[in-house]
DOTI-518381 format. One record per residue: residue number from 1; residue in three letters; x, y, z of N, C-alpha, C, O in turn. Coordinates in pm, 1 decimal. Layout:
# residues N
<NUM, "Ala", <X, Y, Z>, <X, Y, Z>, <X, Y, Z>, <X, Y, Z>>,
...
//
This chain:
# residues 131
<1, "Met", <-756.3, -1856.9, -939.6>, <-633.5, -1932.1, -927.9>, <-639.3, -2024.4, -805.2>, <-685.3, -1983.3, -698.7>>,
<2, "Thr", <-594.5, -2144.2, -820.1>, <-585.7, -2235.7, -706.8>, <-439.7, -2242.8, -661.6>, <-349.8, -2189.2, -726.5>>,
<3, "Thr", <-419.2, -2310.2, -549.2>, <-285.7, -2331.6, -499.7>, <-203.9, -2411.5, -601.8>, <-250.7, -2512.1, -655.0>>,
<4, "Lys", <-80.6, -2365.1, -628.5>, <2.0, -2425.8, -731.2>, <128.4, -2485.6, -673.2>, <196.3, -2420.0, -594.3>>,
<5, "Thr", <162.4, -2610.0, -710.4>, <284.4, -2671.1, -668.4>, <398.7, -2609.4, -748.0>, <389.9, -2591.6, -869.4>>,
<6, "Ile", <508.1, -2576.7, -675.1>, <624.3, -2516.2, -740.9>, <738.1, -2617.6, -735.3>, <775.5, -2666.6, -628.7>>,
<7, "Gln", <791.2, -2647.0, -851.8>, <903.5, -2743.0, -867.4>, <990.0, -2693.6, -978.5>, <945.6, -2689.1, -1093.2>>,
<8, "Pro", <1115.6, -2655.0, -948.8>, <1203.2, -2615.2, -1058.7>, <1212.0, -2724.5, -1169.7>, <1222.3, -2843.4, -1139.4>>,
<9, "Asp", <1207.9, -2682.9, -1294.6>, <1193.0, -2776.6, -1407.1>, <1298.8, -2887.9, -1412.6>, <1266.1, -3002.6, -1443.1>>,
<10, "Asp", <1421.2, -2855.7, -1384.1>, <1527.9, -2957.0, -1400.2>, <1561.7, -3034.3, -1273.7>, <1663.7, -3103.1, -1269.4>>,
<11, "Trp", <1479.1, -3024.5, -1171.4>, <1503.0, -3095.5, -1046.2>, <1442.4, -3234.9, -1049.2>, <1340.1, -3259.7, -1112.9>>,
<12, "Ala", <1510.6, -3327.1, -976.5>, <1450.1, -3459.4, -951.5>, <1320.6, -3434.2, -874.5>, <1314.4, -3343.8, -791.1>>,
<13, "Pro", <1216.7, -3514.4, -902.5>, <1088.9, -3492.4, -831.0>, <1100.9, -3512.1, -680.2>, <1171.7, -3600.9, -632.9>>,
<14, "Ala", <1029.7, -3426.8, -605.8>, <1021.9, -3443.7, -460.9>, <940.2, -3568.4, -433.1>, <844.9, -3600.3, -504.3>>,
<15, "Arg", <980.5, -3638.5, -326.8>, <913.9, -3765.5, -292.0>, <828.8, -3748.0, -166.3>, <881.9, -3737.7, -55.8>>,
<16, "Gly", <699.2, -3744.6, -183.5>, <609.8, -3736.8, -69.8>, <585.3, -3598.3, -13.8>, <526.3, -3585.0, 93.4>>,
<17, "Tyr", <629.3, -3494.6, -84.1>, <610.4, -3356.9, -38.4>, <622.4, -3265.1, -157.5>, <658.5, -3309.0, -266.7>>,
<18, "Ala", <593.0, -3140.4, -138.2>, <610.4, -3037.6, -242.8>, <728.1, -2948.3, -202.8>, <741.2, -2912.7, -85.7>>,
<19, "Asn", <810.7, -2913.1, -295.2>, <917.3, -2817.8, -264.5>, <859.9, -2680.7, -234.2>, <910.0, -2609.3, -147.4>>,
<20, "Gly", <755.6, -2644.4, -305.4>, <692.6, -2516.4, -281.3>, <544.6, -2520.8, -314.3>, <501.5, -2593.8, -403.6>>,
<21, "Met", <465.9, -2440.1, -239.8>, <323.2, -2425.7, -270.3>, <293.2, -2276.0, -273.2>, <315.1, -2203.3, -176.2>>,
<22, "Leu", <242.5, -2233.6, -388.0>, <207.6, -2092.9, -407.8>, <57.8, -2074.8, -398.0>, <-16.6, -2134.7, -475.6>>,
<23, "Thr", <11.6, -1992.9, -303.7>, <-130.6, -1973.3, -282.1>, <-181.7, -1856.7, -369.1>, <-101.4, -1776.5, -417.0>>,
<24, "Pro", <-311.2, -1846.8, -389.6>, <-366.0, -1742.4, -472.8>, <-328.4, -1600.0, -429.2>, <-323.3, -1509.4, -512.4>>,
<25, "Asp", <-302.2, -1579.9, -300.3>, <-268.5, -1446.1, -254.3>, <-116.7, -1413.7, -270.1>, <-71.4, -1307.7, -226.8>>,
<26, "Gly", <-39.7, -1505.6, -332.1>, <101.5, -1481.6, -357.2>, <194.8, -1529.1, -248.4>, <315.0, -1503.2, -254.7>>,
<27, "Thr", <141.6, -1598.8, -147.5>, <225.2, -1655.4, -43.3>, <287.6, -1785.1, -92.6>, <217.4, -1876.1, -136.7>>,
<28, "Leu", <420.4, -1792.8, -84.8>, <490.7, -1911.4, -126.3>, <549.2, -1976.2, -1.7>, <634.9, -1920.3, 66.7>>,
<29, "Gln", <499.0, -2097.5, 24.9>, <552.0, -2179.1, 137.5>, <651.3, -2276.6, 76.1>, <618.4, -2353.8, -13.9>>,
<30, "Ile", <773.6, -2270.7, 127.4>, <879.9, -2356.9, 78.1>, <911.0, -2462.9, 184.2>, <947.4, -2432.1, 297.7>>,
<31, "Gly", <894.9, -2589.6, 142.4>, <920.8, -2700.1, 232.9>, <1068.6, -2707.4, 267.6>, <1152.0, -2649.9, 197.6>>,
<32, "Gly", <1101.0, -2776.8, 373.9>, <1236.3, -2786.6, 420.5>, <1332.7, -2831.9, 313.4>, <1318.6, -2940.6, 257.4>>,
<33, "Gln", <1430.0, -2748.4, 285.6>, <1533.8, -2779.7, 188.5>, <1661.2, -2814.7, 258.7>, <1693.0, -2760.6, 364.6>>,
<34, "Ile", <1734.1, -2906.1, 198.6>, <1862.2, -2952.2, 252.9>, <1974.1, -2931.0, 153.4>, <1951.6, -2883.4, 42.2>>,
<35, "Gly", <2093.9, -2966.3, 193.6>, <2212.7, -2935.5, 114.0>, <2246.3, -3031.5, 1.3>, <2364.0, -3054.1, -26.9>>,
<36, "Trp", <2144.7, -3088.9, -64.5>, <2173.6, -3168.1, -181.4>, <2143.5, -3090.0, -303.0>, <2076.5, -2987.0, -294.9>>,
<37, "Asn", <2191.1, -3135.1, -418.6>, <2171.8, -3060.6, -543.8>, <2040.1, -3101.9, -609.4>, <1961.9, -3177.3, -551.5>>,
<38, "Lys", <2016.7, -3051.7, -730.6>, <1890.0, -3075.4, -801.5>, <1862.9, -3223.0, -829.0>, <1748.8, -3263.5, -851.7>>,
<39, "Asp", <1970.3, -3303.1, -826.7>, <1955.2, -3447.5, -848.4>, <1944.8, -3526.0, -716.1>, <1948.1, -3649.0, -716.1>>,
<40, "Gln", <1932.2, -3453.4, -603.6>, <1921.2, -3510.7, -473.1>, <2048.8, -3584.5, -431.5>, <2042.9, -3689.6, -367.6>>,
<41, "Val", <2163.4, -3528.1, -468.5>, <2296.1, -3582.5, -434.4>, <2368.8, -3479.7, -348.5>, <2372.7, -3361.6, -382.8>>,
<42, "Phe", <2425.8, -3523.9, -237.9>, <2507.7, -3434.9, -155.6>, <2646.1, -3426.3, -221.0>, <2713.6, -3527.6, -239.5>>,
<43, "Glu", <2687.4, -3302.7, -255.8>, <2819.9, -3282.6, -313.4>, <2922.6, -3255.7, -204.5>, <3042.7, -3261.3, -230.7>>,
<44, "Thr", <2877.5, -3226.6, -82.9>, <2966.1, -3198.6, 28.4>, <2906.2, -3247.0, 155.1>, <2784.0, -3253.7, 168.6>>,
<45, "His", <2991.6, -3281.5, 250.2>, <2946.8, -3314.6, 385.4>, <2998.2, -3212.1, 484.2>, <3016.8, -3240.2, 602.6>>,
<46, "Asp", <3020.4, -3094.4, 433.2>, <3067.5, -2975.8, 510.7>, <2948.8, -2891.5, 544.5>, <2863.7, -2868.4, 458.7>>,
<47, "Phe", <2939.4, -2842.8, 670.6>, <2825.2, -2763.3, 713.7>, <2805.7, -2640.6, 624.8>, <2694.8, -2617.5, 576.7>>,
<48, "Val", <2912.1, -2560.3, 601.5>, <2896.8, -2436.8, 528.2>, <2862.0, -2467.0, 380.9>, <2782.0, -2395.9, 320.1>>,
<49, "Gly", <2922.4, -2572.5, 324.6>, <2887.3, -2610.5, 187.5>, <2743.5, -2651.7, 174.1>, <2677.8, -2615.5, 76.5>>,
<50, "Gln", <2691.8, -2727.6, 271.1>, <2550.4, -2766.3, 266.3>, <2461.6, -2644.2, 291.9>, <2353.4, -2636.1, 233.7>>,
<51, "Leu", <2501.5, -2551.1, 374.5>, <2421.0, -2432.6, 400.4>, <2407.0, -2354.2, 269.1>, <2296.0, -2316.5, 231.6>>,
<52, "Glu", <2518.4, -2329.5, 199.3>, <2509.1, -2254.3, 74.6>, <2417.9, -2324.9, -28.9>, <2336.5, -2261.7, -96.2>>,
<53, "Gln", <2434.9, -2457.0, -38.2>, <2351.8, -2529.2, -137.1>, <2202.7, -2521.8, -96.1>, <2115.6, -2508.2, -182.0>>,
<54, "Thr", <2174.9, -2530.7, 32.0>, <2036.7, -2521.6, 83.7>, <1978.3, -2386.1, 45.0>, <1865.5, -2380.2, -4.0>>,
<55, "Leu", <2051.8, -2277.4, 65.7>, <2006.2, -2144.9, 30.8>, <1987.0, -2134.1, -120.9>, <1892.6, -2069.7, -166.9>>,
<56, "Arg", <2073.7, -2195.2, -196.6>, <2056.9, -2193.4, -344.4>, <1931.8, -2267.5, -384.6>, <1863.6, -2227.0, -478.8>>,
<57, "Asn", <1899.9, -2375.3, -315.4>, <1776.6, -2448.9, -344.1>, <1655.4, -2361.2, -316.8>, <1563.1, -2356.4, -398.2>>,
<58, "Ile", <1654.2, -2292.0, -204.2>, <1544.2, -2203.4, -171.3>, <1530.0, -2094.8, -279.6>, <1419.8, -2067.1, -326.9>>,
<59, "Ala", <1643.4, -2034.3, -317.6>, <1637.0, -1927.6, -421.6>, <1582.0, -1982.9, -551.4>, <1506.6, -1913.3, -619.4>>,
<60, "Ala", <1617.0, -2106.8, -589.2>, <1567.2, -2165.7, -712.6>, <1416.4, -2187.7, -708.1>, <1347.6, -2169.8, -808.5>>,
<61, "Ile", <1365.9, -2226.1, -592.6>, <1219.2, -2245.6, -580.3>, <1146.2, -2108.7, -590.8>, <1044.8, -2096.8, -659.6>>,
<62, "Val", <1199.1, -2008.7, -522.7>, <1139.0, -1874.7, -531.1>, <1139.1, -1825.8, -676.0>, <1039.0, -1772.4, -724.0>>,
<63, "Glu", <1251.6, -1844.1, -745.3>, <1261.2, -1802.5, -883.8>, <1166.8, -1882.0, -976.0>, <1109.0, -1826.2, -1069.3>>,
<64, "Ala", <1152.1, -2010.5, -949.1>, <1059.7, -2093.5, -1026.8>, <915.4, -2045.7, -1009.4>, <832.3, -2066.6, -1097.8>>,
<65, "Ala", <885.7, -1983.0, -898.0>, <753.7, -1928.5, -872.5>, <735.7, -1785.3, -930.0>, <627.1, -1727.5, -924.4>>,
<66, "Gly", <845.1, -1731.7, -984.7>, <838.8, -1598.2, -1044.1>, <885.1, -1489.1, -948.3>, <863.8, -1370.9, -975.6>>,
<67, "Gly", <947.8, -1525.7, -837.1>, <991.5, -1427.4, -742.5>, <1141.8, -1414.7, -737.7>, <1213.5, -1468.1, -822.3>>,
<68, "Lys", <1187.8, -1343.4, -637.6>, <1332.6, -1323.3, -615.5>, <1360.2, -1336.2, -465.3>, <1267.9, -1332.2, -383.9>>,
<69, "Val", <1485.8, -1351.4, -430.4>, <1517.5, -1378.3, -287.9>, <1470.4, -1264.0, -197.7>, <1445.1, -1287.5, -79.6>>,
<70, "Thr", <1458.1, -1145.7, -246.9>, <1410.5, -1036.1, -162.5>, <1262.5, -1046.2, -128.8>, <1211.0, -968.0, -48.9>>,
<71, "Asp", <1192.5, -1144.8, -191.4>, <1054.4, -1169.6, -158.0>, <1039.1, -1259.3, -35.6>, <930.1, -1274.1, 19.8>>,
<72, "Ile", <1152.8, -1319.8, 5.7>, <1149.7, -1409.8, 122.1>, <1130.1, -1328.7, 248.5>, <1199.9, -1230.0, 271.5>>,
<73, "Thr", <1034.3, -1370.7, 330.9>, <1003.1, -1295.7, 455.2>, <1040.3, -1372.9, 580.1>, <1049.9, -1313.2, 687.3>>,
<74, "Arg", <1061.8, -1504.7, 570.6>, <1089.8, -1586.9, 687.6>, <1174.9, -1707.8, 649.8>, <1152.3, -1770.9, 546.5>>,
<75, "Leu", <1272.7, -1739.5, 734.3>, <1350.5, -1858.4, 723.6>, <1356.0, -1929.4, 861.1>, <1378.7, -1863.9, 962.9>>,
<76, "Thr", <1335.8, -2060.2, 864.4>, <1355.9, -2139.0, 984.8>, <1461.6, -2240.7, 952.7>, <1444.3, -2325.0, 864.6>>,
<77, "Trp", <1571.9, -2232.4, 1025.0>, <1684.8, -2319.8, 1010.5>, <1679.7, -2432.7, 1111.7>, <1653.5, -2409.1, 1229.7>>,
<78, "Phe", <1704.1, -2553.0, 1067.9>, <1720.8, -2666.2, 1160.6>, <1863.1, -2720.1, 1139.5>, <1896.8, -2768.1, 1031.3>>,
<79, "Ile", <1945.6, -2711.5, 1244.3>, <2084.7, -2753.9, 1231.6>, <2112.5, -2867.1, 1328.5>, <2052.4, -2876.0, 1435.5>>,
<80, "Thr", <2204.4, -2953.0, 1288.9>, <2237.3, -3068.4, 1373.6>, <2358.6, -3045.8, 1461.0>, <2382.6, -3123.6, 1553.3>>,
<81, "Asp", <2436.7, -2940.5, 1434.6>, <2560.4, -2916.4, 1511.0>, <2574.1, -2768.1, 1544.8>, <2618.9, -2688.1, 1462.5>>,
<82, "Lys", <2535.5, -2733.6, 1664.9>, <2542.6, -2592.8, 1711.5>, <2688.1, -2546.3, 1710.6>, <2715.8, -2431.7, 1675.1>>,
<83, "Arg", <2779.9, -2632.1, 1748.6>, <2920.7, -2589.0, 1754.1>, <2972.4, -2551.7, 1615.7>, <3045.0, -2453.3, 1602.0>>,
<84, "Ala", <2936.6, -2628.1, 1513.1>, <2981.4, -2596.7, 1378.1>, <2923.4, -2460.4, 1331.6>, <2990.8, -2380.5, 1266.6>>,
<85, "Tyr", <2797.4, -2438.8, 1367.6>, <2732.8, -2311.2, 1332.3>, <2801.9, -2192.9, 1399.1>, <2833.1, -2092.8, 1334.6>>,
<86, "Val", <2825.2, -2206.1, 1528.5>, <2882.6, -2093.1, 1606.3>, <3029.4, -2070.5, 1567.9>, <3073.8, -1956.8, 1551.8>>,
<87, "Ala", <3104.5, -2181.8, 1553.4>, <3248.7, -2170.0, 1527.3>, <3276.2, -2112.5, 1391.3>, <3382.8, -2054.7, 1370.0>>,
<88, "Arg", <3183.4, -2126.3, 1297.4>, <3206.9, -2081.5, 1158.3>, <3119.8, -1966.9, 1115.1>, <3082.1, -1957.7, 998.3>>,
<89, "Gln", <3086.7, -1877.8, 1209.4>, <2997.3, -1767.7, 1182.3>, <3043.9, -1682.2, 1061.9>, <2961.4, -1641.2, 980.3>>,
<90, "Lys", <3170.3, -1656.3, 1051.2>, <3220.3, -1574.4, 940.1>, <3191.8, -1643.6, 806.4>, <3145.8, -1579.3, 712.0>>,
<91, "Glu", <3219.1, -1775.6, 797.9>, <3191.9, -1852.7, 679.9>, <3038.7, -1863.8, 651.7>, <2994.7, -1858.0, 536.9>>,
<92, "Val", <2963.4, -1879.4, 756.3>, <2816.2, -1885.8, 745.6>, <2767.4, -1755.8, 681.9>, <2689.7, -1757.8, 586.4>>,
<93, "Gly", <2812.8, -1644.7, 734.9>, <2773.9, -1515.8, 681.7>, <2814.1, -1497.5, 535.1>, <2736.6, -1444.1, 455.7>>,
<94, "Ala", <2931.7, -1540.6, 500.1>, <2977.6, -1528.9, 360.6>, <2892.4, -1616.5, 269.7>, <2854.7, -1572.6, 161.1>>,
<95, "Ala", <2861.1, -1738.5, 310.9>, <2775.5, -1826.6, 228.6>, <2636.4, -1766.4, 213.2>, <2579.2, -1769.9, 104.3>>,
<96, "Tyr", <2581.6, -1711.4, 321.1>, <2451.6, -1648.2, 317.3>, <2451.6, -1531.7, 218.3>, <2363.7, -1524.0, 132.4>>,
<97, "Arg", <2547.2, -1442.6, 229.0>, <2552.9, -1325.6, 143.2>, <2575.7, -1364.8, -3.9>, <2531.2, -1294.6, -94.7>>,
<98, "Ala", <2645.3, -1477.4, -26.6>, <2670.9, -1522.0, -164.3>, <2540.6, -1552.9, -236.3>, <2533.6, -1540.7, -358.6>>,
<99, "Val", <2438.7, -1592.2, -163.8>, <2308.7, -1628.5, -223.9>, <2202.4, -1519.0, -201.7>, <2129.6, -1483.3, -294.4>>,
<100, "Phe", <2194.0, -1466.6, -79.3>, <2085.3, -1374.2, -43.9>, <2129.0, -1227.8, -41.5>, <2045.6, -1139.0, -24.4>>,
<101, "Gly", <2257.9, -1201.9, -58.4>, <2309.1, -1066.2, -53.0>, <2284.4, -1008.7, 85.8>, <2311.4, -1075.5, 185.6>>,
<102, "Lys", <2234.3, -887.7, 94.0>, <2208.6, -824.2, 223.9>, <2064.8, -824.9, 259.7>, <2020.2, -737.5, 334.1>>,
<103, "His", <1987.8, -921.1, 209.7>, <1847.5, -936.9, 244.1>, <1838.8, -1028.4, 363.7>, <1882.4, -1143.3, 357.0>>,
<104, "Phe", <1782.6, -979.1, 474.2>, <1774.6, -1053.3, 594.3>, <1629.1, -1062.9, 645.3>, <1584.2, -975.3, 719.3>>,
<105, "Pro", <1557.1, -1166.6, 607.0>, <1418.6, -1185.8, 655.8>, <1418.6, -1229.3, 804.2>, <1524.5, -1253.4, 862.0>>,
<106, "Ala", <1303.6, -1238.6, 862.4>, <1291.3, -1292.1, 996.0>, <1343.8, -1435.9, 995.9>, <1312.6, -1514.1, 906.1>>,
<107, "Met", <1423.1, -1469.7, 1096.9>, <1487.7, -1601.9, 1100.8>, <1483.4, -1660.4, 1241.7>, <1484.8, -1589.7, 1342.5>>,
<108, "Ser", <1478.2, -1792.8, 1242.8>, <1496.8, -1869.5, 1365.8>, <1595.2, -1980.6, 1332.1>, <1598.9, -2030.4, 1219.6>>,
<109, "Val", <1675.7, -2018.8, 1432.7>, <1763.5, -2132.4, 1420.9>, <1733.5, -2228.8, 1534.6>, <1733.8, -2190.3, 1651.6>>,
<110, "Val", <1707.4, -2355.0, 1499.6>, <1671.7, -2456.0, 1595.8>, <1775.1, -2569.7, 1583.1>, <1805.0, -2615.9, 1472.9>>,
<111, "Val", <1828.5, -2613.3, 1697.4>, <1921.4, -2724.5, 1698.9>, <1837.1, -2853.7, 1716.7>, <1754.6, -2865.0, 1807.3>>,
<112, "Val", <1861.9, -2948.1, 1627.2>, <1789.1, -3076.8, 1631.4>, <1886.7, -3194.2, 1638.5>, <2004.0, -3181.2, 1603.5>>,
<113, "Ser", <1838.0, -3304.9, 1682.8>, <1925.8, -3423.3, 1701.4>, <1951.8, -3492.3, 1567.7>, <2049.1, -3566.9, 1556.4>>,
<114, "Gly", <1869.8, -3470.4, 1467.8>, <1893.0, -3534.0, 1339.4>, <1786.3, -3489.9, 1239.9>, <1684.1, -3432.5, 1277.6>>,
<115, "Leu", <1812.1, -3518.1, 1111.1>, <1721.5, -3486.6, 1004.9>, <1689.3, -3620.3, 930.5>, <1761.0, -3719.2, 945.7>>,
<116, "Ile", <1582.4, -3620.3, 852.0>, <1539.0, -3739.6, 786.1>, <1647.5, -3798.3, 697.1>, <1672.9, -3918.6, 702.4>>,
<117, "Glu", <1712.2, -3715.4, 615.2>, <1825.1, -3759.6, 533.4>, <1949.6, -3763.3, 620.8>, <1993.4, -3659.3, 669.9>>,
<118, "Asp", <2006.6, -3880.0, 640.8>, <2118.2, -3896.2, 733.9>, <2236.8, -3804.3, 705.6>, <2302.4, -3757.3, 798.6>>,
<119, "Asp", <2264.0, -3779.0, 580.3>, <2380.7, -3693.1, 544.8>, <2353.2, -3543.7, 555.4>, <2445.6, -3463.5, 541.2>>,
<120, "Ala", <2229.7, -3504.7, 579.8>, <2193.8, -3363.6, 588.8>, <2242.8, -3306.3, 723.4>, <2223.4, -3366.5, 829.1>>,
<121, "Leu", <2306.0, -3189.5, 716.0>, <2351.8, -3122.2, 837.4>, <2264.6, -3002.0, 866.6>, <2272.0, -2947.4, 976.7>>,
<122, "Ile", <2182.7, -2958.7, 773.1>, <2097.9, -2841.0, 784.2>, <1973.6, -2857.2, 702.8>, <1978.1, -2918.4, 596.1>>,
<123, "Glu", <1862.6, -2805.1, 748.5>, <1738.5, -2798.7, 670.5>, <1681.3, -2662.8, 694.6>, <1679.4, -2616.7, 808.8>>,
<124, "Ile", <1634.7, -2596.8, 592.3>, <1575.2, -2464.3, 607.0>, <1440.5, -2462.9, 534.5>, <1429.9, -2506.0, 419.7>>,
<125, "Glu", <1338.4, -2412.9, 603.1>, <1209.7, -2387.4, 539.3>, <1190.2, -2236.1, 528.3>, <1247.8, -2159.8, 605.9>>,
<126, "Ala", <1110.8, -2194.3, 434.0>, <1100.2, -2051.9, 406.3>, <957.4, -2014.3, 368.5>, <877.3, -2098.5, 328.0>>,
<127, "Thr", <928.1, -1885.3, 383.0>, <805.0, -1827.9, 334.0>, <844.5, -1703.3, 252.7>, <929.0, -1623.9, 294.1>>,
<128, "Ala", <781.1, -1689.4, 137.2>, <801.2, -1567.1, 54.3>, <663.3, -1512.1, 21.2>, <563.2, -1583.9, 23.1>>,
<129, "His", <660.9, -1384.6, -8.8>, <538.4, -1316.7, -53.4>, <564.7, -1250.9, -185.5>, <637.7, -1152.1, -193.4>>,
<130, "Leu", <504.8, -1305.8, -290.6>, <526.9, -1257.5, -428.6>, <419.3, -1156.8, -462.9>, <300.4, -1178.4, -439.1>>,
<131, "Ala", <463.6, -1048.4, -518.3>, <366.4, -941.4, -553.5>, <292.9, -972.3, -679.4>, <208.6, -893.7, -722.5>>,
//
């Protein structure tokens, strides 16, 4: 088996990158996902709303590769507004649990001055290990 590009079937094609790359040993590298939908449209400009959509995007890529969210071992979050993240911790936790339940992989959160898509408030990259 060679490295396989992972792209959910009904998603608009990624431009200049892969949403996911599955290696022969079952490691799934998920490129930075943002809070737009499968058609690359932002349905909300709210931090928590974009967070939940971003997590749903990650889950969709893992599922397209044949895995489940509990296979995710690492998340790296890039956020543009530390205050929004800190002030809304209860909502952040609820959005997280709505998608990932009580599965908590290793995580880092990095505050950045901006993201490539101007309307994006958060970007998350992930690693999963599929059995």
